[in-house]
C-alpha positions, 0 to 999 in steps of 0.5 A: 154285147156293149150295144145289148147293154147300152140299149138296155140302160136306156130302155131302164132309164126310159121305164124310170122316167115313165113311171116318175113322170107318172107318179107324179100325175094327179087324178080329180081336182086341183091338186096346188093347195094339197101340194103345200099342204103335204109338201113337209111330208111327200117323198122325194121320188125323184131323188129315190130314182136318182138314189136307187137306179143301180147298175145290178139290172142286168145281172138279174135280167140274164138270170142270177137264180141258179148259181151255185150259191143257191143254198147260201143265198137261201140261208141269207134270205133267212136270216134277213126275215129273221132279223126283219122280226126281231127289230119289230119285236124290238121296236115294240119293246123300245115303245113299250118301256118308254111309255112304263118310265123306264131308267135311260140305261135301259132304253139306251141298251134296247137302242143299241140293240135296235141299231144291230139289228139294223145295220145287219139287216142293211148288210144282207139287203142287196143279196137279198134283193138280188136273190128274190129278184131272180126268183120273181123273174125265173117265175115269170119266165117259167109262167110265160110272162115276161118278155126275153129279148136274148138273154134279157128279161124285160121288165127286169124284176127291180126293187129295193127293201125300204121302211113301208111308206104312207100315201095320203089318200082323199075321197068326197064326203058324200061319195066314195071317189078315190081323188089325187094322192101324195106318197108320203115318207115312211116316218111321218109318226101318228100325231103329224098324219092327224094333224095332215089329215085335219089340215087337207080336211080344212081345206074343203069342207066335203073332203074327207082324207087319211093317211094309210100305209102301203107295202109297196111302191111302183117306182123303178126300182119298185119299193118293197116293205122289209117288215114283212115275211118272206113270202109277203115280200115275194107278194109285194115285189110281185105285185108291184113289178105287174105295175112295171109290166102292165105300163107298156100296155093300155091297161096299166097306162089307163091306172091313172084315170083312176075310177074302175080302171085303177081297181082293174090295174090293182086287182089284175096286179093281186092276181098275177102276184098270186101266182108269181110269188108262189112258184117263187117261193116254190123255186127258193124254198120248195114249198107248196101254197095251197090255195083254194080253187076259186068257186064263180057266185051262182045267180041267185045264190045268197052270199055266206054269212060267217058261223054265229058268235064268229066275227068275220072281218071280210063279211062285216067290213063289206056290210059296212061298204054296202050301207054306207052306199045306202045312206050316201045315196039317200044323201045322208052324209052326217048320219054316214059318218056317225054310222062309221065311227060306230062301226070302227068302235065295234072293229076295234073292240074285235081287235082290228086296230083301224084309227080311222074309217071314213069315205077315203078309207074305203076309197083307198082300200075298195080299189083292190077289188078282192078285198073287204073294203069292195063290193065291186064285181070287178074281181069275179069278173076277173077271176072269170077270165082267169078261169077261163085263160090256158094260164096266167100269160093268155090272161094277161094278154086278154086283161091288158087291153083293156082302157075304158070303163065298161070293157072288163065286163063285156069281156067276161061275158064272152 
């Protein structure tokens, strides 16, 4: 057992090191000037790994789910997300009273309550992390995805709750292409985001930039925002674990090539996370998630349109993406940017508070081919392969070997 433990510890350090090195790899143009500009706001990933790489992995690998205290664990999980909700409400209340010029004593009382809620959530975090990790690990085992080496599951599901971070995304103004990203801290303020975007754009007249909030990062352990629901946390943690799983296969390593292969990676992780998190939620609570079965698009069939008078965000954003690409193909960059600002204001009017809409926004959100910012055929191609597979494990085995553009399309036609 001691030899097994030692080998697994080395394996986990190797996994963490691989993901750490990968996180620092740039794509596209030179990143030296970019790094100097964004350095004050960048997250120290090495420090994260050193501080958060835990010894708990072995207990999780042999399976903590199903211990006699499962009922008490669920109570703590429910309390954790209830406290998270109260904490978010308290933050919004503090922002409101500050804007209204409330007395210092009132603000101090609210801050004290916020700190109390934060301490309680921090106390609950380790147990909740272990419980969710165990449920996802069991789910992956049930679905035949996770590898077993004796009693050990590989790669172990491991994450830590971390306030939602940010990523600096760039794209050419005249094309939707995701260039090198920079991972930023969770506490960068909105004014600082605006300032950083302006500085980055000033480095190159043909670059658009945006600071986007993210719910998770596939470091090891993964970073998962606590500012969500139980179902949301399971989904994000499952998605990030899929990146840990994929890094051992050609598709996962091809993420860093950018373009189509990055989008395939992210969409595969989303599809797998649906099934993993749905089962994990059932294991924890008994709740069954009902999803509409996927229907392949029929050749020549027009895209469904929303009902009259109904603002369909997904439909409208995809229409925006399509029009943007038309304008860029015609070389009408300034007209495209004016169009995006006009559309942004329409989205805001409909209650969708988009701070900035540019090619960088679409380069980031369009990476997820199942999202409203994408008009790529990648999602239907992957869904076709999933529907043709006996289970999630077979689907992943088929797509994990993809390592070049166009390979997914060929696989979907088989």
